[in-house]
C-alpha positions in Angstrom: -30.7 15.0 10.6 -28.0 17.6 11.0 -24.3 17.4 10.6 -22.4 17.9 13.9 -20.0 20.7 13.6 -16.4 19.3 13.5 -13.3 19.2 11.4 -13.7 16.5 8.9 -11.6 13.4 9.3 -10.4 11.2 6.4 -9.9 7.6 7.8 -9.8 5.8 4.5 -7.0 3.4 3.3 -5.5 6.2 1.2 -5.4 8.8 0.0 -5.0 10.0 3.6 -5.1 13.3 5.4 -1.9 15.3 5.2 0.1 16.3 8.3 0.4 20.0 8.7 4.1 20.0 7.9 3.5 18.1 4.7 0.9 20.6 3.7 3.4 23.4 4.4 6.0 21.7 2.1 3.5 21.9 -0.8 3.7 25.7 -0.7 7.5 26.0 -0.7 8.9 28.3 -3.3 8.8 26.4 -6.6 11.7 26.0 -9.0 12.5 24.5 -12.4 13.2 20.9 -11.7 14.9 20.4 -15.0 17.5 23.1 -14.4 18.0 23.6 -10.7 20.9 21.6 -9.4 19.7 21.9 -5.8 16.4 20.1 -6.8 18.4 17.2 -8.3 20.3 17.0 -5.0 17.0 16.9 -3.1 15.8 14.1 -5.3 18.9 12.1 -4.5 18.4 12.8 -0.8 14.8 11.5 -1.0 16.0 8.3 -2.7 18.5 7.8 0.2 15.8 8.4 2.8 13.7 5.7 1.1 16.4 3.0 1.1 16.1 1.9 4.8 12.3 1.9 4.6 12.4 -0.4 1.5 15.5 -2.4 2.6 16.9 -1.5 -0.8 20.6 -0.9 -0.3 21.8 -2.6 -3.5 18.8 -2.1 -5.7 18.0 0.8 -7.9 15.4 3.2 -6.4 13.4 5.6 -8.5 10.7 8.2 -7.7 8.5 8.7 -10.8 5.7 11.2 -11.4 2.5 9.2 -11.7 0.2 7.4 -9.3 1.4 4.0 -8.1 -0.4 2.2 -10.9 2.4 3.5 -13.1 4.9 1.4 -11.1 2.7 -1.7 -11.2 2.3 -1.5 -14.9 6.0 -0.8 -15.4 7.0 -3.8 -13.3 4.9 -6.1 -15.5 5.9 -4.4 -18.8 9.6 -4.8 -18.0 9.4 -8.4 -16.8 6.8 -10.3 -18.9 7.4 -11.4 -22.4 4.5 -12.6 -24.6 3.8 -16.2 -23.7 5.6 -16.0 -20.4 3.9 -17.8 -17.5 3.2 -15.7 -14.4 2.0 -17.0 -11.0 -0.5 -14.4 -9.7 -1.0 -14.7 -5.9 -4.7 -13.8 -6.2 -6.0 -13.6 -2.7 -7.5 -10.2 -3.0 -8.9 -7.6 -5.4 -5.5 -6.1 -6.2 -3.7 -9.5 -6.1 -6.1 -10.9 -8.7 -5.9 -7.7 -10.7 -2.3 -8.4 -11.6 -3.7 -11.0 -14.0 -5.2 -8.3 -16.1 -1.8 -6.6 -16.5 -0.1 -9.8 -17.3 -2.6 -10.5 -20.1 -2.2 -7.0 -21.4 1.5 -7.6 -22.0 1.0 -11.0 -23.5 1.8 -13.1 -20.5 -0.1 -16.2 -19.3 -1.4 -15.8 -15.7 -1.6 -18.8 -13.4 -4.4 -18.0 -10.8 -4.7 -20.6 -8.1 -7.8 -19.1 -6.5 -6.4 -18.5 -3.0 -8.7 -17.6 -0.1 -9.4 -13.9 0.2 -9.8 -14.0 4.0 -6.4 -15.2 4.9 -2.8 -14.6 3.9 -1.4 -16.8 1.1 0.2 -20.0 2.5 3.8 -20.0 1.4 3.6 -23.8 1.2 0.6 -23.5 -1.2 2.7 -21.1 -3.3 5.5 -23.6 -3.4 3.1 -26.4 -4.5 2.0 -24.3 -7.4 5.6 -23.5 -8.4 6.4 -27.2 -8.2 3.5 -28.0 -10.5 4.1 -25.1 -12.9 7.9 -25.3 -13.2 8.0 -22.9 -16.2 6.7 -19.9 -14.2 9.1 -17.0 -14.8 7.5 -14.3 -12.7 5.4 -14.2 -9.5 3.3 -11.2 -8.5 2.2 -10.6 -4.9 0.4 -7.8 -3.0 1.8 -7.3 0.4 -1.3 -5.6 1.9 -4.4 -6.0 -0.3 -6.4 -3.2 1.1 -9.9 -3.9 -0.5 -10.1 -7.0 1.7 -7.3 -5.9 4.1 -5.6 -9.3 3.8 -1.9 -9.3 4.6 0.7 -11.7 3.0 3.9 -12.9 4.6 6.3 -11.3 2.2 9.4 -12.7 3.7 8.3 -16.3 3.5 6.7 -16.1 0.1 9.9 -14.4 -1.2 12.0 -17.2 0.2 9.9 -19.7 -1.8 9.9 -17.7 -5.0 13.7 -17.2 -4.8 14.3 -20.9 -4.3 12.5 -21.6 -7.6 14.5 -18.9 -9.5 11.4 -16.9 -10.5 11.4 -13.1 -10.4 9.2 -11.6 -7.7 7.1 -8.4 -8.2 5.6 -6.9 -5.1 2.8 -4.3 -4.7 3.8 -2.7 -1.4 1.8 0.4 -1.9 -0.1 0.0 1.3 2.7 -1.4 3.5 5.7 0.9 2.8 6.4 3.0 5.9 4.0 0.8 7.9 5.7 -2.6 8.0 9.2 -3.8 7.9 10.4 -4.6 4.4 13.9 -5.9 3.5 13.8 -6.0 -0.2 17.5 -7.0 -0.9 17.8 -9.5 2.0 14.5 -11.2 1.3 15.0 -11.5 -2.5 12.3 -9.2 -3.8 13.0 -8.1 -7.4 10.6 -5.2 -8.0 9.0 -3.3 -5.1 6.3 -0.7 -5.9 5.0 2.0 -3.6 2.9 5.2 -3.7 3.0 8.5 -2.0 -0.6 8.6 -0.8 -0.8 5.8 1.7 1.3 5.4 4.9 3.6 8.1 3.7 0.8 10.6 4.1 1.8 12.7 1.0 -0.5 13.6 -1.9 -1.1 11.0 -4.7 1.0 11.4 -7.7 4.3 9.8 -7.1 5.4 6.2 -7.8 8.2 4.7 -5.7 10.0 1.9 -7.5 12.9 -0.3 -6.4 14.5 -2.6 -8.9 17.0 -5.4 -8.3 19.9 -6.1 -10.5 18.1 -9.3 -11.7 15.0 -7.3 -12.6 17.0 -4.6 -14.4 18.7 -7.3 -16.5 15.4 -9.0 -17.1 14.0 -5.7 -18.5 16.8 -5.6 -21.0 16.0 -9.2 -22.0 12.3 -8.5 -22.4 13.2 -5.5 -24.6 9.9 -3.6 -24.2 9.9 -0.4 -26.2 8.9 2.3 -23.8 10.1 5.7 -22.6 8.0 6.7 -19.6 8.4 3.2 -18.0 12.0 2.4 -19.0 14.5 1.7 -16.2 17.3 2.2 -18.6 16.1 5.7 -19.7 15.9 6.7 -16.0 19.4 5.4 -15.3 20.9 7.2 -18.3 19.3 10.5 -17.3 20.2 10.2 -13.6 23.8 9.5 -14.5 23.8 12.8 -16.4 22.3 14.7 -13.4 18.8 15.2 -14.8 15.4 13.6 -15.4 13.8 12.2 -18.6 10.8 14.4 -18.1 9.8 17.3 -15.8 9.5 16.2 -12.2 6.9 17.6 -9.8 8.9 19.7 -7.3 6.1 20.3 -4.8 5.2 16.6 -4.6 8.8 15.7 -4.0 9.0 18.4 -1.3 5.9 16.8 0.4 7.4 13.3 0.2 10.7 14.5 1.6 8.9 16.1 4.6 6.9 12.9 5.2 10.1 10.8 5.1 11.7 13.3 7.6 8.9 12.8 10.0 9.1 9.0 9.7 12.9 8.9 10.4 12.5 11.4 13.2 10.1 9.0 14.9 12.2 6.0 14.1 11.2 3.0 12.0 10.9 0.6 15.0 8.3 2.9 16.6 6.5 3.4 13.3 6.1 -0.3 12.7 5.0 -1.0 16.3 2.4 1.8 16.2 0.9 0.3 13.1 0.7 -3.1 14.7 -1.1 -1.5 17.7 -3.5 0.3 15.4 -4.3 -3.0 13.6 -5.1 -4.7 17.0 -7.1 -1.6 18.2 -9.3 -1.4 15.1 -10.0 -5.1 15.2 -10.9 -5.1 18.9 -13.1 -2.0 18.4 -15.0 -3.5 15.5 -15.6 -6.7 17.4 -16.7 -4.8 20.5 -19.4 -3.2 18.3 -20.6 -6.7 17.4 -19.2 -6.6 13.9 -17.2 -9.4 12.1 -13.8 -8.5 10.7 -13.5 -9.7 7.1 -10.0 -11.2 7.5 -10.1 -14.4 9.6 -7.1 -13.8 11.9 -5.4 -10.6 13.1 -2.0 -11.8 11.9 -3.4 -12.0 8.4 -4.7 -8.4 8.5 -2.9 -5.5 7.0 -1.3 -3.2 9.6 -2.8 -0.3 7.6 -6.5 -1.0 7.3 -9.2 -3.2 8.8 -12.3 -4.5 6.8 -15.5 -5.7 8.4 -18.9 -6.9 7.4 -21.9 -4.6 8.0 -25.4 -5.3 9.1 -26.8 -2.7 6.7 -25.6 -1.9 3.2 -22.1 -0.4 3.5 -22.8 2.5 1.1 -25.7 3.7 3.3 -23.7 3.4 6.5 -20.7 5.2 5.1 -22.8 8.1 3.8 -24.6 8.5 7.1 -21.3 8.6 9.0 -19.9 11.2 6.5 -22.9 13.4 6.4 -23.7 13.4 10.1 -20.3 13.0 11.8 -17.9 14.3 9.2 -15.7 11.2 9.2 -15.0 9.4 5.9 -14.6 5.7 6.1 -14.2 3.4 3.1 -16.2 0.8 1.3 -14.6 -1.8 -0.9 -14.3 -2.9 -4.6 -14.9 -5.8 -6.8 -16.8 -8.8 -5.3 -16.7 -7.1 -1.9 -18.4 -3.9 -3.0 -21.5 -3.2 -0.8 -20.7 -5.9 1.7 -17.6 -4.6 3.5 -16.5 -1.4 5.1 -12.9 -0.4 6.0 -11.1 1.8 8.5 -7.8 3.2 7.4 -5.0 3.3 10.0 -2.0 4.2 8.0 0.6 6.8 8.8 -0.9 9.5 11.0 -4.1 7.5 11.1 -2.3 4.8 13.1 -3.0 6.5 16.5 -5.3 6.0 19.4 -7.3 9.2 18.8 -7.9 8.5 15.1 -8.9 4.8 15.5 -11.1 5.7 18.5 -12.8 8.3 16.4 -13.5 5.9 13.6 -14.9 3.3 16.0 -17.0 5.8 17.9 -18.8 7.3 14.9 -19.3 3.8 13.5 -21.0 2.7 16.7 -23.0 5.9 16.8 -24.2 5.5 13.3 -25.3 1.9 14.0 -27.3 3.2 17.0 -28.9 5.8 14.8 -30.1 3.0 12.5 -31.6 1.0 15.5 -28.7 -1.5 15.8 -27.4 -2.2 19.3 -23.8 -1.1 19.6 -21.8 -0.5 22.8 -19.7 2.6 21.8 -18.1 3.0 25.2 -16.9 -0.6 25.3 -15.6 -0.3 21.7 -13.6 2.9 22.4 -12.2 1.4 25.6 -11.0 -1.6 23.6 -9.3 0.7 21.1 -7.5 2.6 23.9 -6.5 -0.5 25.7 -4.7 -1.8 22.6 -2.5 1.2 22.5 -1.3 0.8 26.1 
């Protein structure tokens, strides 16, 4: 077997490839972020560029140095007192994983055991809240990428808000790919990361915090520096940061946001919906079964499917022979499921068609019937 000569393609659900202009931003002239007033102004500009993407006009918006896990832990640390009951919407690897953070900070997770192959039913969430009336906090993953299940954030937020609980949302894989209206829908903490649909390098947490969540953090009284909303507010009011920011990562994020606004949010969101439909049609045309039961319950940023051969073997063959990196999964899905990422620049006809074509070619290499032409045609048709 030989590897066909080609530029490599990264078609995983993050980290993603970087657009050329984002790469160029990484080699801008560096500065001292602690002392350069122009850098502080750029930070402020990035925050304002994020607001329409998050729907966070009234909430505080921060950009912290640290992978998005920092934001997830900070959200729990600042909202959960020892003994507090937390409803964990657990229909996915990351969704269920919130329970570990809740326990770490002394909370008591309520885990209903929702189906991993479909979005959480808002009515089912309401039934749990009716039964567990002392729930103080609810955690939800908008797009749970290990299974690629998608939750209806607007409707779940409506239910949570009606019960007076505080809502924490992992939107790491949906920010800049799907419409989010944090303030309007009643989300209290929204967490994002730079390495998904934003197509920037990993290393930045995006965090939006409502007034209710900010006040809750004061009530919880967690002693922290790196994860303190109050510390950040105090330093930003003085025109500085509590620790040294990464100037190059902020430059990359700024360029990514510029590209998104230049395209227009409506176009960005529609393009991701088309990519979701295209990936699903392509996978089905190859004779494979999508993991998520219905397309409307599938993330707009990634598609998972079952494989007729062990997923690690198939992934390795595609990478070594065709130079395209697809993803496996984690937790209880490890080894059984593969995933195509279609987030940010990946959400395009050529990228999804490439993923489907090499997947089909690899299946043929292994003696499994796969109609590659039909699959690619299905992808292209979805983008018309």
